[in-house]
C-alpha positions as a Python dict, from the first residue, in 0.01 Angstrom:
ca = {
    (1, 'M'): (0, 0, 0),
    (2, 'T'): (-25, -344, 160),
    (3, 'N'): (17, -699, 68),
    (4, 'E'): (-327, -777, 94),
    (5, 'I'): (-502, -796, -198),
    (6, 'H'): (-830, -561, -211),
    (7, 'C'): (-1141, -618, -409),
    (8, 'A'): (-1381, -394, -574),
    (9, 'T'): (-1764, -369, -624),
    (10, 'A'): (-1878, -562, -987),
    (11, 'S'): (-1991, -401, -1266),
    (12, 'V'): (-2235, -593, -1493),
    (13, 'A'): (-2350, -557, -1866),
    (14, 'A'): (-2593, -736, -2068),
    (15, 'T'): (-2722, -777, -2402),
    (16, 'F'): (-3067, -900, -2233),
    (17, 'D'): (-3260, -805, -1946),
    (18, 'L'): (-3097, -906, -1674),
    (19, 'G'): (-3425, -856, -1408),
    (20, 'R'): (-3350, -831, -1071),
    (21, 'V'): (-3001, -837, -1079),
    (22, 'A'): (-2952, -423, -1062),
    (23, 'H'): (-3032, -391, -664),
    (24, 'L'): (-2828, -709, -529),
    (25, 'T'): (-2529, -561, -745),
    (26, 'A'): (-2379, -299, -928),
    (27, 'A'): (-2681, -137, -1171),
    (28, 'P'): (-2595, -272, -1462),
    (29, 'A'): (-2458, -25, -1740),
    (30, 'S'): (-2729, 111, -1983),
    (31, 'S'): (-2814, -102, -2338),
    (32, 'S'): (-2821, 263, -2504),
    (33, 'D'): (-2409, 212, -2616),
    (34, 'L'): (-2442, -124, -2700),
    (35, 'P'): (-2523, -58, -3104),
    (36, 'A'): (-2252, 121, -3126),
    (37, 'L'): (-2005, -107, -2974),
    (38, 'V'): (-2164, -391, -3165),
    (39, 'R'): (-2063, -248, -3478),
    (40, 'R'): (-1735, -125, -3361),
    (41, 'Y'): (-1614, -477, -3306),
    (42, 'R'): (-1851, -676, -3506),
    (43, 'S'): (-1897, -879, -3198),
    (44, 'A'): (-2164, -885, -2889),
    (45, 'R'): (-1944, -1090, -2656),
    (46, 'S'): (-1632, -787, -2737),
    (47, 'A'): (-1880, -514, -2693),
    (48, 'V'): (-2103, -651, -2379),
    (49, 'V'): (-1684, -753, -2195),
    (50, 'V'): (-1627, -361, -2340),
    (51, 'Q'): (-1937, -182, -2200),
    (52, 'A'): (-1863, -371, -1848),
    (53, 'L'): (-1473, -239, -1750),
    (54, 'Q'): (-1570, 82, -1927),
    (55, 'T'): (-1843, 108, -1661),
    (56, 'W'): (-1633, -14, -1371),
    (57, 'L'): (-1387, 238, -1439),
    (58, 'H'): (-1620, 521, -1465),
    (59, 'R'): (-1826, 450, -1092),
    (60, 'A'): (-1396, 404, -974),
    (61, 'G'): (-1297, 693, -1055),
    (62, 'A'): (-984, 538, -983),
    (63, 'E'): (-599, 697, -1030),
    (64, 'L'): (-501, 399, -1173),
    (65, 'P'): (-166, 277, -1215),
    (66, 'A'): (62, 268, -1547),
    (67, 'P'): (-78, 90, -1844),
    (68, 'E'): (218, -169, -1820),
    (69, 'R'): (97, -265, -1422),
    (70, 'R'): (-277, -327, -1527),
    (71, 'G'): (-345, -648, -1646),
    (72, 'I'): (-686, -834, -1737),
    (73, 'A'): (-798, -1177, -1594),
    (74, 'L'): (-1173, -1336, -1786),
    (75, 'G'): (-1300, -1624, -1747),
    (76, 'T'): (-1547, -1769, -2033),
    (77, 'E'): (-1702, -2124, -2081),
    (78, 'T'): (-1885, -2021, -2406),
    (79, 'G'): (-1600, -1769, -2521),
    (80, 'A'): (-1628, -1716, -2890),
    (81, 'G'): (-1868, -1996, -3008),
    (82, 'P'): (-2155, -1727, -3098),
    (83, 'D'): (-1863, -1558, -3321),
    (84, 'I'): (-1762, -1831, -3476),
    (85, 'D'): (-2083, -1975, -3549),
    (86, 'E'): (-2194, -1634, -3718),
    (87, 'F'): (-1830, -1642, -3936),
    (88, 'L'): (-1896, -1995, -4030),
    (89, 'D'): (-2288, -1948, -4122),
    (90, 'E'): (-2147, -1636, -4313),
    (91, 'S'): (-1955, -1872, -4491),
    (92, 'I'): (-2199, -2110, -4585),
    (93, 'R'): (-2442, -1861, -4662),
    (94, 'R'): (-2211, -1654, -4878),
    (95, 'G'): (-1927, -1793, -5019),
    (96, 'D'): (-1555, -1817, -4825),
    (97, 'H'): (-1496, -1533, -5059),
    (98, 'L'): (-1742, -1338, -4955),
    (99, 'V'): (-1696, -1380, -4579),
    (100, 'N'): (-1674, -1040, -4385),
    (101, 'P'): (-1331, -1011, -4306),
    (102, 'A'): (-1392, -823, -3977),
    (103, 'L'): (-1533, -1121, -3837),
    (104, 'F'): (-1286, -1394, -3832),
    (105, 'P'): (-1095, -1172, -3577),
    (106, 'M'): (-1368, -1173, -3280),
    (107, 'T'): (-1349, -1621, -3309),
    (108, 'V'): (-1052, -1644, -3133),
    (109, 'H'): (-1133, -1661, -2698),
    (110, 'N'): (-950, -1408, -2622),
    (111, 'A'): (-1031, -1153, -2881),
    (112, 'A'): (-1297, -961, -2651),
    (113, 'A'): (-1021, -959, -2351),
    (114, 'G'): (-798, -748, -2633),
    (115, 'N'): (-1054, -537, -2667),
    (116, 'A'): (-1106, -487, -2332),
    (117, 'A'): (-726, -411, -2262),
    (118, 'I'): (-720, -181, -2536),
    (119, 'A'): (-1040, -2, -2425),
    (120, 'A'): (-898, 59, -2063),
    (121, 'Q'): (-506, 98, -2178),
    (122, 'C'): (-390, -224, -2039),
    (123, 'R'): (-42, -290, -2120),
    (124, 'G'): (17, -582, -1866),
    (125, 'P'): (-86, -962, -1885),
    (126, 'S'): (-404, -1061, -2036),
    (127, 'V'): (-501, -1401, -1965),
    (128, 'V'): (-837, -1572, -2095),
    (129, 'V'): (-923, -1895, -1883),
    (130, 'S'): (-1166, -2120, -2009),
    (131, 'A'): (-1276, -2414, -1742),
    (132, 'G'): (-1619, -2518, -1773),
    (133, 'T'): (-1896, -2348, -1529),
    (134, 'D'): (-1606, -2266, -1237),
    (135, 'S'): (-1402, -2049, -1545),
    (136, 'V'): (-1458, -1703, -1335),
    (137, 'W'): (-1340, -1836, -1068),
    (138, 'S'): (-1021, -1996, -1207),
    (139, 'A'): (-986, -1636, -1333),
    (140, 'L'): (-1012, -1508, -1008),
    (141, 'D'): (-694, -1720, -884),
    (142, 'T'): (-537, -1648, -1198),
    (143, 'A'): (-577, -1263, -1105),
    (144, 'R'): (-478, -1348, -739),
    (145, 'A'): (-143, -1510, -874),
    (146, 'L'): (-41, -1188, -1071),
    (147, 'L'): (-67, -995, -817),
    (148, 'V'): (105, -1212, -542),
    (149, 'D'): (440, -1262, -861),
    (150, 'G'): (437, -865, -915),
    (151, 'S'): (333, -923, -1304),
    (152, 'A'): (57, -664, -1227),
    (153, 'D'): (-25, -391, -942),
    (154, 'I'): (-383, -404, -1066),
    (155, 'V'): (-614, -672, -1233),
    (156, 'F'): (-958, -635, -1377),
    (157, 'V'): (-1076, -993, -1360),
    (158, 'G'): (-1441, -1118, -1459),
    (159, 'G'): (-1608, -1312, -1752),
    (160, 'F'): (-1828, -1360, -2027),
    (161, 'E'): (-2129, -1553, -2052),
    (162, 'S'): (-2353, -1603, -2349),
    (163, 'Q'): (-2669, -1849, -2385),
    (164, 'R'): (-2956, -1912, -2650),
    (165, 'L'): (-3247, -1718, -2541),
    (166, 'S'): (-3659, -1850, -2542),
    (167, 'D'): (-3726, -1623, -2880),
    (168, 'G'): (-3402, -1807, -3057),
    (169, 'S'): (-3159, -1514, -2992),
    (170, 'T'): (-2843, -1516, -2796),
    (171, 'G'): (-2762, -1308, -2513),
    (172, 'T'): (-2441, -1241, -2393),
    (173, 'V'): (-2345, -1110, -2031),
    (174, 'A'): (-2014, -974, -1862),
    (175, 'A'): (-1890, -891, -1536),
    (176, 'F'): (-1596, -710, -1367),
    (177, 'I'): (-1406, -697, -1050),
    (178, 'A'): (-1079, -543, -974),
    (179, 'L'): (-784, -654, -744),
    (180, 'S'): (-503, -450, -624),
    (181, 'T'): (-280, -412, -352),
    (182, 'D'): (-329, -119, -313),
    (183, 'P'): (-704, -18, -225),
    (184, 'A'): (-659, 328, -354),
    (185, 'A'): (-624, 183, -705),
    (186, 'L'): (-954, 101, -662),
    (187, 'G'): (-1105, 407, -578),
    (188, 'D'): (-1480, 486, -502),
    (189, 'S'): (-1519, 86, -571),
    (190, 'H'): (-1320, -20, -301),
    (191, 'L'): (-1488, -265, -83),
    (192, 'A'): (-1338, -464, 120),
    (193, 'P'): (-982, -726, 139),
    (194, 'L'): (-1048, -1008, -71),
    (195, 'A'): (-1002, -1269, 177),
    (196, 'A'): (-1307, -1066, 425),
    (197, 'Q'): (-1545, -1011, 113),
    (198, 'L'): (-1457, -1395, 5),
    (199, 'H'): (-1555, -1522, 396),
    (200, 'R'): (-1840, -1271, 363),
    (201, 'A'): (-2020, -1406, 87),
    (202, 'G'): (-1947, -1781, 185),
    (203, 'V'): (-1699, -1850, -54),
    (204, 'A'): (-1331, -2037, 36),
    (205, 'A'): (-1084, -1808, 24),
    (206, 'G'): (-817, -2023, -116),
    (207, 'P'): (-723, -2168, -434),
    (208, 'A'): (-1017, -2243, -624),
    (209, 'A'): (-1092, -2620, -622),
    (210, 'A'): (-1277, -2611, -903),
    (211, 'Q'): (-1408, -2899, -1064),
    (212, 'P'): (-1534, -2810, -1417),
    (213, 'G'): (-1720, -3130, -1584),
    (214, 'P'): (-1878, -3148, -1921),
    (215, 'S'): (-2197, -2929, -2008),
    (216, 'K'): (-2393, -2890, -2255),
    (217, 'R'): (-2302, -2566, -2447),
    (218, 'G'): (-2568, -2270, -2386),
    (219, 'D'): (-2688, -2442, -2043),
    (220, 'G'): (-2674, -2183, -1887),
    (221, 'G'): (-2443, -2285, -1625),
    (222, 'G'): (-2149, -2025, -1685),
    (223, 'V'): (-2382, -1738, -1692),
    (224, 'A'): (-2547, -1867, -1337),
    (225, 'A'): (-2185, -1844, -1207),
    (226, 'L'): (-2102, -1555, -1372),
    (227, 'V'): (-2387, -1420, -1169),
    (228, 'G'): (-2310, -1545, -870),
    (229, 'F'): (-1972, -1394, -904),
    (230, 'A'): (-2082, -1020, -977),
    (231, 'N'): (-2378, -1078, -656),
    (232, 'T'): (-2018, -1214, -433),
    (233, 'F'): (-1919, -882, -500),
    (234, 'A'): (-2152, -636, -392),
    (235, 'P'): (-2154, -452, -79),
    (236, 'Q'): (-2430, -701, 59),
    (237, 'P'): (-2314, -1027, -86),
    (238, 'V'): (-2593, -1310, -119),
    (239, 'A'): (-2600, -1633, 45),
    (240, 'A'): (-2354, -1938, -148),
    (241, 'G'): (-2569, -2146, -358),
    (242, 'T'): (-2488, -2388, -695),
    (243, 'A'): (-2461, -2300, -1074),
    (244, 'E'): (-2681, -2619, -1087),
    (245, 'D'): (-2976, -2485, -912),
    (246, 'V'): (-3030, -2211, -1148),
    (247, 'A'): (-2930, -2345, -1447),
    (248, 'G'): (-3083, -2571, -1766),
    (249, 'T'): (-3373, -2289, -1796),
    (250, 'A'): (-3540, -2218, -2114),
    (251, 'D'): (-3423, -1858, -2129),
    (252, 'G'): (-3147, -1755, -1983),
    (253, 'A'): (-3300, -1393, -1885),
    (254, 'V'): (-3503, -1582, -1685),
    (255, 'G'): (-3231, -1841, -1511),
    (256, 'V'): (-3045, -1521, -1449),
    (257, 'S'): (-3326, -1365, -1326),
    (258, 'D'): (-3446, -1660, -1073),
    (259, 'A'): (-3073, -1686, -995),
    (260, 'V'): (-3078, -1373, -797),
    (261, 'A'): (-3431, -1355, -667),
    (262, 'A'): (-3294, -1721, -489),
    (263, 'G'): (-2986, -1544, -376),
    (264, 'A'): (-2766, -1810, -550),
    (265, 'V'): (-2352, -1792, -546),
    (266, 'A'): (-2249, -1988, -825),
    (267, 'R'): (-1954, -2190, -695),
}
């Protein structure tokens, strides 16, 4: 074990077709398990986040530190917005006294992180960051800080975002990597020292110089940034770009595919 922070390859899960993401990052998790997870959690956000983390754990096959030494740091621009909308829509449609009570716990922004922590037996720090389109990168800084101050031995870090698709439905995507000062804790998914990987991807290794500005909810900026984050932690990271290059498309799935095809890393 060293004091140098190491990173792992990304795992990705989504409720919609991510097109060409698979050949640039870890192959997206199969969607076959998602219906059961959505029924269990009553939220596509929690289902996708849990699936992305479980996929990472399966691929890594690592011997993890004790549950108390496992942390989670998630970044999200859109957060629980779709779950809040669903809760309010049902309240208006059926009346307050008939709203499904299982919907309410999912309306807080840290619900998905909490469910992922339970699924992965993480009893250490659990942090959710909302900082505009740079949320996932702010979560990376948070995870790095948790390791530096000794609050955790491994931190699962990533994000989740939702976007309205052209057919009127809402698509959700989640991505996870892991950071640790012990490369063995990252198992088969160990990639490289974090600073070296960020340098290879053309991303500054220091604290994120995030300047989150106002963005129209669902404009695709958060999704593009999350795809860029996942691409950064591929064995062959793509060249750096900007979220604005791929944001604002009419369909979330198209926006993600175009971002990957163009080799964009949102930062």
